[in-house]
mmCIF file as gemmi writes it, N, C-alpha and C atoms, coordinates in Angstrom:
data_model
loop_
_atom_site.group_PDB
_atom_site.id
_atom_site.type_symbol
_atom_site.label_atom_id
_atom_site.label_alt_id
_atom_site.label_comp_id
_atom_site.label_asym_id
_atom_site.label_entity_id
_atom_site.label_seq_id
_atom_site.pdbx_PDB_ins_code
_atom_site.Cartn_x
_atom_site.Cartn_y
_atom_site.Cartn_z
_atom_site.occupancy
_atom_site.B_iso_or_equiv
_atom_site.pdbx_formal_charge
_atom_site.auth_seq_id
_atom_site.auth_asym_id
_atom_site.pdbx_PDB_model_num
ATOM 1 N N . MET Axp A 1 ? 49.94 87.311 184.404 1 0 ? 1 A 1
ATOM 2 C CA . MET Axp A 1 ? 50.417 86.11 183.767 1 0 ? 1 A 1
ATOM 3 C C . MET Axp A 1 ? 49.651 84.921 184.343 1 0 ? 1 A 1
ATOM 4 N N . ILE Axp A 2 ? 49.241 84.061 183.463 1 0 ? 2 A 1
ATOM 5 C CA . ILE Axp A 2 ? 48.575 82.815 183.84 1 0 ? 2 A 1
ATOM 6 C C . ILE Axp A 2 ? 49.49 81.686 183.397 1 0 ? 2 A 1
ATOM 7 N N . HIS Axp A 3 ? 49.791 80.783 184.292 1 0 ? 3 A 1
ATOM 8 C CA . HIS Axp A 3 ? 50.693 79.678 183.966 1 0 ? 3 A 1
ATOM 9 C C . HIS Axp A 3 ? 49.902 78.385 183.896 1 0 ? 3 A 1
ATOM 10 N N . THR Axp A 4 ? 50.157 77.611 182.858 1 0 ? 4 A 1
ATOM 11 C CA . THR Axp A 4 ? 49.546 76.292 182.745 1 0 ? 4 A 1
ATOM 12 C C . THR Axp A 4 ? 50.642 75.284 182.451 1 0 ? 4 A 1
ATOM 13 N N . VAL Axp A 5 ? 50.473 74.092 182.942 1 0 ? 5 A 1
ATOM 14 C CA . VAL Axp A 5 ? 51.432 73.02 182.68 1 0 ? 5 A 1
ATOM 15 C C . VAL Axp A 5 ? 50.754 72.013 181.775 1 0 ? 5 A 1
ATOM 16 N N . GLY Axp A 6 ? 51.341 71.802 180.612 1 0 ? 6 A 1
ATOM 17 C CA . GLY Axp A 6 ? 50.774 70.872 179.652 1 0 ? 6 A 1
ATOM 18 C C . GLY Axp A 6 ? 51.119 69.43 179.983 1 0 ? 6 A 1
ATOM 19 N N . PRO Axp A 7 ? 50.432 68.521 179.331 1 0 ? 7 A 1
ATOM 20 C CA . PRO Axp A 7 ? 50.663 67.097 179.582 1 0 ? 7 A 1
ATOM 21 C C . PRO Axp A 7 ? 51.927 66.58 178.894 1 0 ? 7 A 1
ATOM 22 N N . VAL Axp A 8 ? 52.519 65.583 179.511 1 0 ? 8 A 1
ATOM 23 C CA . VAL Axp A 8 ? 53.616 64.842 178.883 1 0 ? 8 A 1
ATOM 24 C C . VAL Axp A 8 ? 52.978 63.842 177.924 1 0 ? 8 A 1
ATOM 25 N N . TRP Axp A 9 ? 53.513 63.738 176.719 1 0 ? 9 A 1
ATOM 26 C CA . TRP Axp A 9 ? 52.985 62.803 175.727 1 0 ? 9 A 1
ATOM 27 C C . TRP Axp A 9 ? 53.389 61.383 176.095 1 0 ? 9 A 1
ATOM 28 N N . ASN Axp A 10 ? 52.402 60.524 176.25 1 0 ? 10 A 1
ATOM 29 C CA . ASN Axp A 10 ? 52.618 59.111 176.555 1 0 ? 10 A 1
ATOM 30 C C . ASN Axp A 10 ? 51.985 58.239 175.489 1 0 ? 10 A 1
ATOM 31 N N . GLY Axp A 11 ? 52.127 58.641 174.25 1 0 ? 11 A 1
ATOM 32 C CA . GLY Axp A 11 ? 51.578 57.865 173.152 1 0 ? 11 A 1
ATOM 33 C C . GLY Axp A 11 ? 50.082 58.03 172.976 1 0 ? 11 A 1
ATOM 34 N N . GLY Axp A 12 ? 49.498 59.006 173.648 1 0 ? 12 A 1
ATOM 35 C CA . GLY Axp A 12 ? 48.062 59.237 173.529 1 0 ? 12 A 1
ATOM 36 C C . GLY Axp A 12 ? 47.217 58.312 174.379 1 0 ? 12 A 1
ATOM 37 N N . LYS Axp A 13 ? 47.848 57.64 175.32 1 0 ? 13 A 1
ATOM 38 C CA . LYS Axp A 13 ? 47.144 56.633 176.114 1 0 ? 13 A 1
ATOM 39 C C . LYS Axp A 13 ? 46.621 57.156 177.449 1 0 ? 13 A 1
ATOM 40 N N . LYS Axp A 14 ? 46.926 58.402 177.77 1 0 ? 14 A 1
ATOM 41 C CA . LYS Axp A 14 ? 46.554 58.929 179.091 1 0 ? 14 A 1
ATOM 42 C C . LYS Axp A 14 ? 45.788 60.246 178.974 1 0 ? 14 A 1
ATOM 43 N N . ASP Axp A 15 ? 44.876 60.302 178.011 1 0 ? 15 A 1
ATOM 44 C CA . ASP Axp A 15 ? 44.02 61.486 177.825 1 0 ? 15 A 1
ATOM 45 C C . ASP Axp A 15 ? 44.806 62.765 177.563 1 0 ? 15 A 1
ATOM 46 N N . GLU Axp A 16 ? 45.961 62.635 176.919 1 0 ? 16 A 1
ATOM 47 C CA . GLU Axp A 16 ? 46.789 63.809 176.678 1 0 ? 16 A 1
ATOM 48 C C . GLU Axp A 16 ? 46.086 64.87 175.832 1 0 ? 16 A 1
ATOM 49 N N . GLU Axp A 17 ? 45.292 64.441 174.848 1 0 ? 17 A 1
ATOM 50 C CA . GLU Axp A 17 ? 44.595 65.407 174 1 0 ? 17 A 1
ATOM 51 C C . GLU Axp A 17 ? 43.607 66.229 174.82 1 0 ? 17 A 1
ATOM 52 N N . LEU Axp A 18 ? 42.842 65.576 175.655 1 0 ? 18 A 1
ATOM 53 C CA . LEU Axp A 18 ? 41.887 66.277 176.511 1 0 ? 18 A 1
ATOM 54 C C . LEU Axp A 18 ? 42.617 67.196 177.491 1 0 ? 18 A 1
ATOM 55 N N . LEU Axp A 19 ? 43.702 66.713 178.056 1 0 ? 19 A 1
ATOM 56 C CA . LEU Axp A 19 ? 44.465 67.52 179.004 1 0 ? 19 A 1
ATOM 57 C C . LEU Axp A 19 ? 45.036 68.77 178.338 1 0 ? 19 A 1
ATOM 58 N N . LEU Axp A 20 ? 45.545 68.624 177.113 1 0 ? 20 A 1
ATOM 59 C CA . LEU Axp A 20 ? 46.085 69.787 176.409 1 0 ? 20 A 1
ATOM 60 C C . LEU Axp A 20 ? 44.974 70.776 176.085 1 0 ? 20 A 1
ATOM 61 N N . ARG Axp A 21 ? 43.86 70.272 175.599 1 0 ? 21 A 1
ATOM 62 C CA . ARG Axp A 21 ? 42.709 71.134 175.319 1 0 ? 21 A 1
ATOM 63 C C . ARG Axp A 21 ? 42.321 71.915 176.569 1 0 ? 21 A 1
ATOM 64 N N . ASN Axp A 22 ? 42.271 71.225 177.701 1 0 ? 22 A 1
ATOM 65 C CA . ASN Axp A 22 ? 41.89 71.874 178.949 1 0 ? 22 A 1
ATOM 66 C C . ASN Axp A 22 ? 42.887 72.941 179.388 1 0 ? 22 A 1
ATOM 67 N N . CYS Axp A 23 ? 44.156 72.776 179.041 1 0 ? 23 A 1
ATOM 68 C CA . CYS Axp A 23 ? 45.145 73.821 179.345 1 0 ? 23 A 1
ATOM 69 C C . CYS Axp A 23 ? 44.739 75.131 178.685 1 0 ? 23 A 1
ATOM 70 N N . TYR Axp A 24 ? 44.369 75.046 177.416 1 0 ? 24 A 1
ATOM 71 C CA . TYR Axp A 24 ? 43.964 76.251 176.689 1 0 ? 24 A 1
ATOM 72 C C . TYR Axp A 24 ? 42.633 76.791 177.213 1 0 ? 24 A 1
ATOM 73 N N . ILE Axp A 25 ? 41.631 75.94 177.318 1 0 ? 25 A 1
ATOM 74 C CA . ILE Axp A 25 ? 40.3 76.385 177.736 1 0 ? 25 A 1
ATOM 75 C C . ILE Axp A 25 ? 40.341 76.986 179.138 1 0 ? 25 A 1
ATOM 76 N N . ASN Axp A 26 ? 40.96 76.304 180.082 1 0 ? 26 A 1
ATOM 77 C CA . ASN Axp A 26 ? 40.992 76.803 181.459 1 0 ? 26 A 1
ATOM 78 C C . ASN Axp A 26 ? 41.787 78.095 181.581 1 0 ? 26 A 1
ATOM 79 N N . SER Axp A 27 ? 42.854 78.218 180.821 1 0 ? 27 A 1
ATOM 80 C CA . SER Axp A 27 ? 43.619 79.471 180.821 1 0 ? 27 A 1
ATOM 81 C C . SER Axp A 27 ? 42.787 80.612 180.264 1 0 ? 27 A 1
ATOM 82 N N . LEU Axp A 28 ? 42.057 80.345 179.195 1 0 ? 28 A 1
ATOM 83 C CA . LEU Axp A 28 ? 41.208 81.38 178.599 1 0 ? 28 A 1
ATOM 84 C C . LEU Axp A 28 ? 40.06 81.766 179.53 1 0 ? 28 A 1
ATOM 85 N N . LEU Axp A 29 ? 39.474 80.793 180.199 1 0 ? 29 A 1
ATOM 86 C CA . LEU Axp A 29 ? 38.409 81.098 181.16 1 0 ? 29 A 1
ATOM 87 C C . LEU Axp A 29 ? 38.927 81.984 182.288 1 0 ? 29 A 1
ATOM 88 N N . LEU Axp A 30 ? 40.11 81.671 182.771 1 0 ? 30 A 1
ATOM 89 C CA . LEU Axp A 30 ? 40.709 82.475 183.831 1 0 ? 30 A 1
ATOM 90 C C . LEU Axp A 30 ? 41.053 83.876 183.325 1 0 ? 30 A 1
ATOM 91 N N . ALA Axp A 31 ? 41.579 83.961 182.114 1 0 ? 31 A 1
ATOM 92 C CA . ALA Axp A 31 ? 41.893 85.267 181.524 1 0 ? 31 A 1
ATOM 93 C C . ALA Axp A 31 ? 40.631 86.107 181.366 1 0 ? 31 A 1
ATOM 94 N N . ALA Axp A 32 ? 39.55 85.488 180.949 1 0 ? 32 A 1
ATOM 95 C CA . ALA Axp A 32 ? 38.28 86.21 180.808 1 0 ? 32 A 1
ATOM 96 C C . ALA Axp A 32 ? 37.772 86.666 182.173 1 0 ? 32 A 1
ATOM 97 N N . GLU Axp A 33 ? 37.906 85.806 183.167 1 0 ? 33 A 1
ATOM 98 C CA . GLU Axp A 33 ? 37.476 86.166 184.521 1 0 ? 33 A 1
ATOM 99 C C . GLU Axp A 33 ? 38.225 87.4 185.025 1 0 ? 33 A 1
ATOM 100 N N . TYR Axp A 34 ? 39.513 87.481 184.691 1 0 ? 34 A 1
ATOM 101 C CA . TYR Axp A 34 ? 40.333 88.618 185.111 1 0 ? 34 A 1
ATOM 102 C C . TYR Axp A 34 ? 40.283 89.776 184.117 1 0 ? 34 A 1
ATOM 103 N N . LYS Axp A 35 ? 39.393 89.665 183.149 1 0 ? 35 A 1
ATOM 104 C CA . LYS Axp A 35 ? 39.154 90.716 182.161 1 0 ? 35 A 1
ATOM 105 C C . LYS Axp A 35 ? 40.401 91.072 181.349 1 0 ? 35 A 1
ATOM 106 N N . CYS Axp A 36 ? 41.177 90.054 181.009 1 0 ? 36 A 1
ATOM 107 C CA . CYS Axp A 36 ? 42.335 90.259 180.135 1 0 ? 36 A 1
ATOM 108 C C . CYS Axp A 36 ? 41.828 90.496 178.718 1 0 ? 36 A 1
ATOM 109 N N . SER Axp A 37 ? 42.435 91.418 178.016 1 0 ? 37 A 1
ATOM 110 C CA . SER Axp A 37 ? 42.012 91.673 176.638 1 0 ? 37 A 1
ATOM 111 C C . SER Axp A 37 ? 42.902 90.96 175.628 1 0 ? 37 A 1
ATOM 112 N N . THR Axp A 38 ? 44.104 90.581 176.047 1 0 ? 38 A 1
ATOM 113 C CA . THR Axp A 38 ? 45.051 89.907 175.162 1 0 ? 38 A 1
ATOM 114 C C . THR Axp A 38 ? 45.65 88.711 175.893 1 0 ? 38 A 1
ATOM 115 N N . VAL Axp A 39 ? 45.784 87.607 175.178 1 0 ? 39 A 1
ATOM 116 C CA . VAL Axp A 39 ? 46.396 86.4 175.727 1 0 ? 39 A 1
ATOM 117 C C . VAL Axp A 39 ? 47.381 85.866 174.696 1 0 ? 39 A 1
ATOM 118 N N . ALA Axp A 40 ? 48.535 85.41 175.156 1 0 ? 40 A 1
ATOM 119 C CA . ALA Axp A 40 ? 49.511 84.775 174.273 1 0 ? 40 A 1
ATOM 120 C C . ALA Axp A 40 ? 49.872 83.413 174.86 1 0 ? 40 A 1
ATOM 121 N N . PHE Axp A 41 ? 49.904 82.424 173.994 1 0 ? 41 A 1
ATOM 122 C CA . PHE Axp A 41 ? 50.264 81.065 174.395 1 0 ? 41 A 1
ATOM 123 C C . PHE Axp A 41 ? 51.527 80.633 173.664 1 0 ? 41 A 1
ATOM 124 N N . PRO Axp A 42 ? 52.393 79.864 174.324 1 0 ? 42 A 1
ATOM 125 C CA . PRO Axp A 42 ? 53.444 79.161 173.593 1 0 ? 42 A 1
ATOM 126 C C . PRO Axp A 42 ? 52.834 77.888 173.002 1 0 ? 42 A 1
ATOM 127 N N . ASN Axp A 43 ? 53.624 77.126 172.311 1 0 ? 43 A 1
ATOM 128 C CA . ASN Axp A 43 ? 53.169 75.825 171.806 1 0 ? 43 A 1
ATOM 129 C C . ASN Axp A 43 ? 53.258 74.834 172.972 1 0 ? 43 A 1
ATOM 130 N N . ILE Axp A 44 ? 52.21 74.778 173.755 1 0 ? 44 A 1
ATOM 131 C CA . ILE Axp A 44 ? 52.21 74.017 175.009 1 0 ? 44 A 1
ATOM 132 C C . ILE Axp A 44 ? 52.516 72.539 174.751 1 0 ? 44 A 1
ATOM 133 N N . SER Axp A 45 ? 53.453 72.02 175.533 1 0 ? 45 A 1
ATOM 134 C CA . SER Axp A 45 ? 53.838 70.6 175.573 1 0 ? 45 A 1
ATOM 135 C C . SER Axp A 45 ? 54.624 70.097 174.365 1 0 ? 45 A 1
ATOM 136 N N . THR Axp A 46 ? 54.979 70.965 173.418 1 0 ? 46 A 1
ATOM 137 C CA . THR Axp A 46 ? 55.657 70.472 172.213 1 0 ? 46 A 1
ATOM 138 C C . THR Axp A 46 ? 57.176 70.421 172.355 1 0 ? 46 A 1
ATOM 139 N N . GLY Axp A 47 ? 57.699 70.804 173.495 1 0 ? 47 A 1
ATOM 140 C CA . GLY Axp A 47 ? 59.136 70.75 173.726 1 0 ? 47 A 1
ATOM 141 C C . GLY Axp A 47 ? 59.516 69.453 174.42 1 0 ? 47 A 1
ATOM 142 N N . ILE Axp A 48 ? 59.989 69.587 175.64 1 0 ? 48 A 1
ATOM 143 C CA . ILE Axp A 48 ? 60.47 68.41 176.366 1 0 ? 48 A 1
ATOM 144 C C . ILE Axp A 48 ? 59.361 67.421 176.709 1 0 ? 48 A 1
ATOM 145 N N . TYR Axp A 49 ? 58.101 67.86 176.633 1 0 ? 49 A 1
ATOM 146 C CA . TYR Axp A 49 ? 56.991 66.943 176.903 1 0 ? 49 A 1
ATOM 147 C C . TYR Axp A 49 ? 56.593 66.123 175.679 1 0 ? 49 A 1
ATOM 148 N N . ARG Axp A 50 ? 57.228 66.379 174.539 1 0 ? 50 A 1
ATOM 149 C CA . ARG Axp A 50 ? 57.167 65.551 173.319 1 0 ? 50 A 1
ATOM 150 C C . ARG Axp A 50 ? 55.773 65.383 172.708 1 0 ? 50 A 1
ATOM 151 N N . PHE Axp A 51 ? 54.862 66.296 172.982 1 0 ? 51 A 1
ATOM 152 C CA . PHE Axp A 51 ? 53.542 66.213 172.341 1 0 ? 51 A 1
ATOM 153 C C . PHE Axp A 51 ? 53.744 66.409 170.843 1 0 ? 51 A 1
ATOM 154 N N . PRO Axp A 52 ? 53.161 65.566 170.003 1 0 ? 52 A 1
ATOM 155 C CA . PRO Axp A 52 ? 53.33 65.728 168.553 1 0 ? 52 A 1
ATOM 156 C C . PRO Axp A 52 ? 52.906 67.136 168.115 1 0 ? 52 A 1
ATOM 157 N N . LYS Axp A 53 ? 53.806 67.816 167.431 1 0 ? 53 A 1
ATOM 158 C CA . LYS Axp A 53 ? 53.585 69.226 167.117 1 0 ? 53 A 1
ATOM 159 C C . LYS Axp A 53 ? 52.36 69.467 166.243 1 0 ? 53 A 1
ATOM 160 N N . LYS Axp A 54 ? 52.144 68.627 165.251 1 0 ? 54 A 1
ATOM 161 C CA . LYS Axp A 54 ? 50.987 68.834 164.367 1 0 ? 54 A 1
ATOM 162 C C . LYS Axp A 54 ? 49.688 68.676 165.152 1 0 ? 54 A 1
ATOM 163 N N . LEU Axp A 55 ? 49.603 67.642 165.948 1 0 ? 55 A 1
ATOM 164 C CA . LEU Axp A 55 ? 48.41 67.411 166.758 1 0 ? 55 A 1
ATOM 165 C C . LEU Axp A 55 ? 48.213 68.547 167.765 1 0 ? 55 A 1
ATOM 166 N N . ALA Axp A 56 ? 49.286 68.984 168.391 1 0 ? 56 A 1
ATOM 167 C CA . ALA Axp A 56 ? 49.195 70.083 169.356 1 0 ? 56 A 1
ATOM 168 C C . ALA Axp A 56 ? 48.719 71.368 168.687 1 0 ? 56 A 1
ATOM 169 N N . ALA Axp A 57 ? 49.204 71.635 167.482 1 0 ? 57 A 1
ATOM 170 C CA . ALA Axp A 57 ? 48.775 72.834 166.75 1 0 ? 57 A 1
ATOM 171 C C . ALA Axp A 57 ? 47.28 72.77 166.461 1 0 ? 57 A 1
ATOM 172 N N . GLU Axp A 58 ? 46.831 71.63 165.973 1 0 ? 58 A 1
ATOM 173 C CA . GLU Axp A 58 ? 45.401 71.47 165.665 1 0 ? 58 A 1
ATOM 174 C C . GLU Axp A 58 ? 44.544 71.614 166.92 1 0 ? 58 A 1
ATOM 175 N N . LEU Axp A 59 ? 44.979 70.991 168.01 1 0 ? 59 A 1
ATOM 176 C CA . LEU Axp A 59 ? 44.215 71.061 169.26 1 0 ? 59 A 1
ATOM 177 C C . LEU Axp A 59 ? 44.171 72.477 169.818 1 0 ? 59 A 1
ATOM 178 N N . SER Axp A 60 ? 45.276 73.207 169.696 1 0 ? 60 A 1
ATOM 179 C CA . SER Axp A 60 ? 45.296 74.573 170.224 1 0 ? 60 A 1
ATOM 180 C C . SER Axp A 60 ? 44.319 75.463 169.471 1 0 ? 60 A 1
ATOM 181 N N . VAL Axp A 61 ? 44.331 75.383 168.155 1 0 ? 61 A 1
ATOM 182 C CA . VAL Axp A 61 ? 43.424 76.206 167.351 1 0 ? 61 A 1
ATOM 183 C C . VAL Axp A 61 ? 41.974 75.81 167.613 1 0 ? 61 A 1
ATOM 184 N N . LYS Axp A 62 ? 41.733 74.515 167.694 1 0 ? 62 A 1
ATOM 185 C CA . LYS Axp A 62 ? 40.366 74.039 167.948 1 0 ? 62 A 1
ATOM 186 C C . LYS Axp A 62 ? 39.865 74.515 169.316 1 0 ? 62 A 1
ATOM 187 N N . ALA Axp A 63 ? 40.695 74.41 170.338 1 0 ? 63 A 1
ATOM 188 C CA . ALA Axp A 63 ? 40.298 74.835 171.684 1 0 ? 63 A 1
ATOM 189 C C . ALA Axp A 63 ? 40.035 76.337 171.727 1 0 ? 63 A 1
ATOM 190 N N . ILE Axp A 64 ? 40.895 77.109 171.097 1 0 ? 64 A 1
ATOM 191 C CA . ILE Axp A 64 ? 40.71 78.565 171.072 1 0 ? 64 A 1
ATOM 192 C C . ILE Axp A 64 ? 39.426 78.917 170.335 1 0 ? 64 A 1
ATOM 193 N N . ASN Axp A 65 ? 39.19 78.277 169.203 1 0 ? 65 A 1
ATOM 194 C CA . ASN Axp A 65 ? 37.955 78.542 168.449 1 0 ? 65 A 1
ATOM 195 C C . ASN Axp A 65 ? 36.717 78.163 169.258 1 0 ? 65 A 1
ATOM 196 N N . GLN Axp A 66 ? 36.774 77.034 169.959 1 0 ? 66 A 1
ATOM 197 C CA . GLN Axp A 66 ? 35.643 76.62 170.796 1 0 ? 66 A 1
ATOM 198 C C . GLN Axp A 66 ? 35.374 77.644 171.892 1 0 ? 66 A 1
ATOM 199 N N . PHE Axp A 67 ? 36.423 78.14 172.497 1 0 ? 67 A 1
ATOM 200 C CA . PHE Axp A 67 ? 36.259 79.157 173.533 1 0 ? 67 A 1
ATOM 201 C C . PHE Axp A 67 ? 35.611 80.408 172.953 1 0 ? 67 A 1
ATOM 202 N N . LEU Axp A 68 ? 36.081 80.843 171.798 1 0 ? 68 A 1
ATOM 203 C CA . LEU Axp A 68 ? 35.576 82.078 171.193 1 0 ? 68 A 1
ATOM 204 C C . LEU Axp A 68 ? 34.119 81.971 170.753 1 0 ? 68 A 1
ATOM 205 N N . GLU Axp A 69 ? 33.635 80.753 170.535 1 0 ? 69 A 1
ATOM 206 C CA . GLU Axp A 69 ? 32.222 80.572 170.183 1 0 ? 69 A 1
ATOM 207 C C . GLU Axp A 69 ? 31.292 80.997 171.319 1 0 ? 69 A 1
ATOM 208 N N . SER Axp A 70 ? 31.766 80.895 172.548 1 0 ? 70 A 1
ATOM 209 C CA . SER Axp A 70 ? 30.898 81.201 173.686 1 0 ? 70 A 1
ATOM 210 C C . SER Axp A 70 ? 31.35 82.414 174.492 1 0 ? 70 A 1
ATOM 211 N N . ASP Axp A 71 ? 32.521 82.95 174.187 1 0 ? 71 A 1
ATOM 212 C CA . ASP Axp A 71 ? 33.033 84.081 174.955 1 0 ? 71 A 1
ATOM 213 C C . ASP Axp A 71 ? 33.865 84.963 174.036 1 0 ? 71 A 1
ATOM 214 N N . ASN Axp A 72 ? 33.505 86.222 173.941 1 0 ? 72 A 1
ATOM 215 C CA . ASN Axp A 72 ? 34.274 87.131 173.084 1 0 ? 72 A 1
ATOM 216 C C . ASN Axp A 72 ? 34.86 88.291 173.874 1 0 ? 72 A 1
ATOM 217 N N . THR Axp A 73 ? 35.082 88.082 175.174 1 0 ? 73 A 1
ATOM 218 C CA . THR Axp A 73 ? 35.64 89.154 175.993 1 0 ? 73 A 1
ATOM 219 C C . THR Axp A 73 ? 37.123 89.377 175.724 1 0 ? 73 A 1
ATOM 220 N N . ILE Axp A 74 ? 37.825 88.344 175.308 1 0 ? 74 A 1
ATOM 221 C CA . ILE Axp A 74 ? 39.245 88.479 174.984 1 0 ? 74 A 1
ATOM 222 C C . ILE Axp A 74 ? 39.342 88.929 173.532 1 0 ? 74 A 1
ATOM 223 N N . LYS Axp A 75 ? 39.994 90.043 173.319 1 0 ? 75 A 1
ATOM 224 C CA . LYS Axp A 75 ? 40.026 90.647 171.984 1 0 ? 75 A 1
ATOM 225 C C . LYS Axp A 75 ? 41.134 90.09 171.097 1 0 ? 75 A 1
ATOM 226 N N . GLN Axp A 76 ? 42.204 89.598 171.69 1 0 ? 76 A 1
ATOM 227 C CA . GLN Axp A 76 ? 43.323 89.106 170.885 1 0 ? 76 A 1
ATOM 228 C C . GLN Axp A 76 ? 43.948 87.887 171.563 1 0 ? 76 A 1
ATOM 229 N N . ILE Axp A 77 ? 44.063 86.81 170.803 1 0 ? 77 A 1
ATOM 230 C CA . ILE Axp A 77 ? 44.712 85.594 171.289 1 0 ? 77 A 1
ATOM 231 C C . ILE Axp A 77 ? 45.808 85.239 170.297 1 0 ? 77 A 1
ATOM 232 N N . LYS Axp A 78 ? 47.026 85.123 170.795 1 0 ? 78 A 1
ATOM 233 C CA . LYS Axp A 78 ? 48.172 84.817 169.939 1 0 ? 78 A 1
ATOM 234 C C . LYS Axp A 78 ? 48.787 83.492 170.364 1 0 ? 78 A 1
ATOM 235 N N . ILE Axp A 79 ? 49.336 82.794 169.387 1 0 ? 79 A 1
ATOM 236 C CA . ILE Axp A 79 ? 50.156 81.62 169.671 1 0 ? 79 A 1
ATOM 237 C C . ILE Axp A 79 ? 51.57 81.99 169.257 1 0 ? 79 A 1
ATOM 238 N N . VAL Axp A 80 ? 52.482 81.953 170.21 1 0 ? 80 A 1
ATOM 239 C CA . VAL Axp A 80 ? 53.868 82.344 169.978 1 0 ? 80 A 1
ATOM 240 C C . VAL Axp A 80 ? 54.664 81.089 169.645 1 0 ? 80 A 1
ATOM 241 N N . CYS Axp A 81 ? 55.275 81.081 168.48 1 0 ? 81 A 1
ATOM 242 C CA . CYS Axp A 81 ? 56.043 79.912 168.025 1 0 ? 81 A 1
ATOM 243 C C . CYS Axp A 81 ? 57.524 80.148 168.278 1 0 ? 81 A 1
ATOM 244 N N . PHE Axp A 82 ? 58.151 79.199 168.938 1 0 ? 82 A 1
ATOM 245 C CA . PHE Axp A 82 ? 59.564 79.315 169.242 1 0 ? 82 A 1
ATOM 246 C C . PHE Axp A 82 ? 60.452 78.559 168.261 1 0 ? 82 A 1
ATOM 247 N N . ASP Axp A 83 ? 59.826 77.912 167.285 1 0 ? 83 A 1
ATOM 248 C CA . ASP Axp A 83 ? 60.617 77.264 166.24 1 0 ? 83 A 1
ATOM 249 C C . ASP Axp A 83 ? 59.844 77.308 164.924 1 0 ? 83 A 1
ATOM 250 N N . ASP Axp A 84 ? 60.563 77.135 163.845 1 0 ? 84 A 1
ATOM 251 C CA . ASP Axp A 84 ? 59.962 77.249 162.518 1 0 ? 84 A 1
ATOM 252 C C . ASP Axp A 84 ? 58.958 76.132 162.249 1 0 ? 84 A 1
ATOM 253 N N . GLU Axp A 85 ? 59.212 74.944 162.766 1 0 ? 85 A 1
ATOM 254 C CA . GLU Axp A 85 ? 58.29 73.831 162.526 1 0 ? 85 A 1
ATOM 255 C C . GLU Axp A 85 ? 56.897 74.141 163.084 1 0 ? 85 A 1
ATOM 256 N N . ASN Axp A 86 ? 56.843 74.616 164.317 1 0 ? 86 A 1
ATOM 257 C CA . ASN Axp A 86 ? 55.544 74.983 164.891 1 0 ? 86 A 1
ATOM 258 C C . ASN Axp A 86 ? 54.891 76.112 164.102 1 0 ? 86 A 1
ATOM 259 N N . PHE Axp A 87 ? 55.682 77.079 163.682 1 0 ? 87 A 1
ATOM 260 C CA . PHE Axp A 87 ? 55.14 78.186 162.893 1 0 ? 87 A 1
ATOM 261 C C . PHE Axp A 87 ? 54.525 77.68 161.593 1 0 ? 87 A 1
ATOM 262 N N . GLN Axp A 88 ? 55.235 76.812 160.892 1 0 ? 88 A 1
ATOM 263 C CA . GLN Axp A 88 ? 54.733 76.276 159.623 1 0 ? 88 A 1
ATOM 264 C C . GLN Axp A 88 ? 53.459 75.454 159.836 1 0 ? 88 A 1
ATOM 265 N N . LEU Axp A 89 ? 53.436 74.651 160.875 1 0 ? 89 A 1
ATOM 266 C CA . LEU Axp A 89 ? 52.25 73.835 161.16 1 0 ? 89 A 1
ATOM 267 C C . LEU Axp A 89 ? 51.035 74.703 161.468 1 0 ? 89 A 1
ATOM 268 N N . LEU Axp A 90 ? 51.222 75.713 162.287 1 0 ? 90 A 1
ATOM 269 C CA . LEU Axp A 90 ? 50.099 76.597 162.627 1 0 ? 90 A 1
ATOM 270 C C . LEU Axp A 90 ? 49.662 77.427 161.43 1 0 ? 90 A 1
ATOM 271 N N . SER Axp A 91 ? 50.615 77.865 160.633 1 0 ? 91 A 1
ATOM 272 C CA . SER Axp A 91 ? 50.285 78.674 159.453 1 0 ? 91 A 1
ATOM 273 C C . SER Axp A 91 ? 49.484 77.879 158.438 1 0 ? 91 A 1
ATOM 274 N N . ALA Axp A 92 ? 49.673 76.579 158.414 1 0 ? 92 A 1
ATOM 275 C CA . ALA Axp A 92 ? 48.998 75.73 157.428 1 0 ? 92 A 1
ATOM 276 C C . ALA Axp A 92 ? 47.568 75.374 157.824 1 0 ? 92 A 1
ATOM 277 N N . ILE Axp A 93 ? 47.199 75.615 159.069 1 0 ? 93 A 1
ATOM 278 C CA . ILE Axp A 93 ? 45.852 75.253 159.521 1 0 ? 93 A 1
ATOM 279 C C . ILE Axp A 93 ? 44.842 76.237 158.955 1 0 ? 93 A 1
ATOM 280 N N . GLN Axp A 94 ? 43.847 75.693 158.293 1 0 ? 94 A 1
ATOM 281 C CA . GLN Axp A 94 ? 42.748 76.486 157.745 1 0 ? 94 A 1
ATOM 282 C C . GLN Axp A 94 ? 41.557 76.373 158.691 1 0 ? 94 A 1
ATOM 283 N N . PRO Axp A 95 ? 40.692 77.382 158.709 1 0 ? 95 A 1
ATOM 284 C CA . PRO Axp A 95 ? 39.547 77.346 159.639 1 0 ? 95 A 1
ATOM 285 C C . PRO Axp A 95 ? 38.709 76.077 159.54 1 0 ? 95 A 1
ATOM 286 N N . ASN Axp A 96 ? 38.569 75.513 158.359 1 0 ? 96 A 1
ATOM 287 C CA . ASN Axp A 96 ? 37.75 74.307 158.196 1 0 ? 96 A 1
ATOM 288 C C . ASN Axp A 96 ? 38.485 73.032 158.593 1 0 ? 96 A 1
ATOM 289 N N . ASP Axp A 97 ? 39.785 73.147 158.864 1 0 ? 97 A 1
ATOM 290 C CA . ASP Axp A 97 ? 40.579 71.975 159.221 1 0 ? 97 A 1
ATOM 291 C C . ASP Axp A 97 ? 40.335 71.511 160.654 1 0 ? 97 A 1
ATOM 292 N N . VAL Axp A 98 ? 39.848 72.391 161.494 1 0 ? 98 A 1
ATOM 293 C CA . VAL Axp A 98 ? 39.707 72.036 162.919 1 0 ? 98 A 1
ATOM 294 C C . VAL Axp A 98 ? 38.261 72.055 163.345 1 0 ? 98 A 1
């Protein structure tokens, strides 16, 4: 298990987007280093940290896609949705959207 702590949303004024992206990228880099074949992420920071869910969904997919462009050692990456809103937002993202 790899644990990451996402940023608290402060209106986008404290590099929250970059920090969230780095949560995904750094976790994936560590997973690749440990030769993990499967990784699952929750919707990082979209709960009590109040990160806007749509923006978080877009950033998560974009970060994962960026990682996969340079590293294909991880065979399966999942995003686990704990509520219907996050599920709908992620389901609506098309590859060209990010």
